[in-house]
N, C-alpha and C positions, 0 to 999 in steps of 0.2 A: 783960541785953539787949546785943547786940553794937553797938559804935560804928560809925558809918559811916566809910568811908575818907576820908582827907583828899584834897581836890581840888587838884591842881597844874596850873598853866598854865606851860608852858615855851616861851619865845620865843627863837629864835636863827636867824639867816639861814644858818647852816651845817647842811645836812640831816643830815650825819653826827653832829653834836652832838645834834640833836633825837632821832634814832633811838636813839643810845646811851643817852641819858638816859631816854627813854620805856621802853626795855626794862628798864633798871636799876630805875627807880622802880615800874614795874608789878610786877616781882618782889618789891619791897619792900612791896607791898600798898597802894600809893597809886593813886588814880584820876588818870590823867594825860592831858592834852591838850597836843599840841605844835603849834607854828606856826613856819614859816620866813618867813612874810609878816606883818610887824608890823601891817599894816592889818587883816588878817583877825583877828589876835589881839585888837586893840583892839575890834573889833565883838563878838567873843565875850565879852570881859571886860565889856562893857556889858550883855550878856544874862544872864550866869551869875555866881554868887558862887563865887570860888575862895578856898581857904584861904591858898595861897601862890602867888605869881607869881614865876617866875625869868625874868629878861629880860636879854638882851645889851644893852649900852649903845649901841653903834654899829650902826645898821641903816638901810637905805633907808626912805623914807616917814616912818615914826614911830619915833623913837629911844627908848631905854630910859627916859630922863628924862620923856618925854611919856607913856609907859606908866605910870610911877610916879604922875604927876600925875592921869591918868585913874582909876587905882585909888583914889587918895585922894579924888577928887571924888565917888566913889560913897558914901563915908562908911561903908564896911564895914571890919571889922578885918583885912582881908587883909594878909599880910606880903609885902613885895617884896624879893627878893634880886637884886642886880645882878651880872652877869658880864661880863667883857670881856678881850680880848687886848691892849688898849691901856691897861693900868693905870698910873695915876700916883697919887701921894698926893692931888693936887688933885682928881682925878675921884672918888676914894673919899670924900674929905671932902665934896665937893659932893653926892654921892648920899646919904650919911648925913645931911647937913644938911637935905636935902629930904625926909627921912623913910624912906629905904630901911632895911630891917631889917639887911642886911649886904651885903657886897661881896666877890666872889671873882675873882681873876685867873686867866685862862686861861694855860696849860693847867692843868686840875685833874682829880682823880680823882673819879668819882661818889660815892665814900665820903666825900670831903671835903664835897661839897654836901649829902649826906645828913645829916651832923652839923649843918650850919647849918639845914636844913629841920626836923630834929628839935627844935632849939632854938626855932625859930619856932612849931611846932605845940604845943610844951609851953607856950609863952607864951600861945597862944590858949586852951588848956585851962585854964590857971591864971587867966585873966581871965574864963572862963566864956562865951566868945564862939563856941565851936564848936557848931554845930548837932548834935543827936543824931538 
């Protein structure tokens, strides 16, 4: 029986980043939803279970740390990967201390993010939390 595709939610206030990542991950056989508006993303996260959420940290309305908190409150095994162009060691430590799976600094290549997402989905598989 074929496994279902992993569901990714990508949130970034830069349209070009969302488009580029959506194209890349769709070709890599992921089910992808992108959002440039973090408020819309938060609403969708509350309705749907994503396997992995990739979120920019600095955004208007709802920032990436609030997205992380929202995902955690749902109590699902969703992995959250933080991305930002304003990387500091302090921000990375804070994100991971709050439960982020990983942290990537912009600019990055989609292949770099793919490696992190593959690690996250492997962890989901190994823990038996991925739905079939």
